[in-house]
N, C-alpha and C positions, 0 to 999 in steps of 0.2 A: 380721912373722910371714902365713904363707897365708890365704886367705880360706876356704879346700878342706881337708880333714884326708883323707887319701889312700888307704882303709884294703884288703884285700885282693880283698874282693868288692861295695863300695859307695865313694862320694866322699862327701862330707857337705858342703854348706855350712854353716860354724863362724858366721855368723849367725843359724841357725837353731836352734842350738843354745837349749834356755831352759832346762836345768837337767842333770847331771850328776851322779848319784850316785856313789859309793864305798862299795861292801860288802863287804866280807874281799877276795877277788880276782878283781869282777865290777864292773864298770864300768854303770850305768844311764843310758842319755844320752837326754834326752826332748825329739822338736824340738819347734818352733812350728809350724803351718800352718794356711793360711784355709779348715781343713774347719771346719764349723758343722749343731749339726742342735739342733730345736727345732721349738716351735711359736707360735703367736701367733693369739691371739681376742680381737679388741677391744685392750684394756689391759694382759691377763691374759696369762702365756705364761712360754715357758723358753728359755734360749738356750745350749747348751751346745757348746764346740770339742773338737775330737778333733784329740788329738796322736799324732802315732808316735813308737814307745819301738826304739831300740834297745839288744840286751843285748850286752855284750863282756865274755869269763869269759876267765880268766887259764889258766888250765890247757887250756879246751877249743881257747879259738884264740889264743896265746901272741902270734904277732907282731905282729895289730892290737890287745889290749892295752897291748906294749909303743910302740907309734905313738901309739896313744890317751896312753898316763903321760908321753911325750917332751914329746906338743904341750900336757899341762897343764903338766908344769915351765917350759913357758917360758913363760906367765901372768906379766904379774908385778901 
C-alpha cells in the first residue's frame, strides 16, 4: 500500500491522517500536524494543536471521492 494518496489537486501523506469521518456522501479527513498554539505562564497555561481538515464530497468531486473510497476499502 502506498504511503501517499494522490487526488486531483493534492497529494496526502497517509501517515499524517488522524481520522476520516464518513457522513452521507462526504469524507472529512483530519490531518495531524506539528502546529501548536497556546501560552504558558510559570506552571499554568494551555496548549492546543491545530489540525488541517479536508472535505471530499461525492457530488462535487466524484473522482477524488472514488479514489479515497478505493483506498479505504484496501485497508485491512
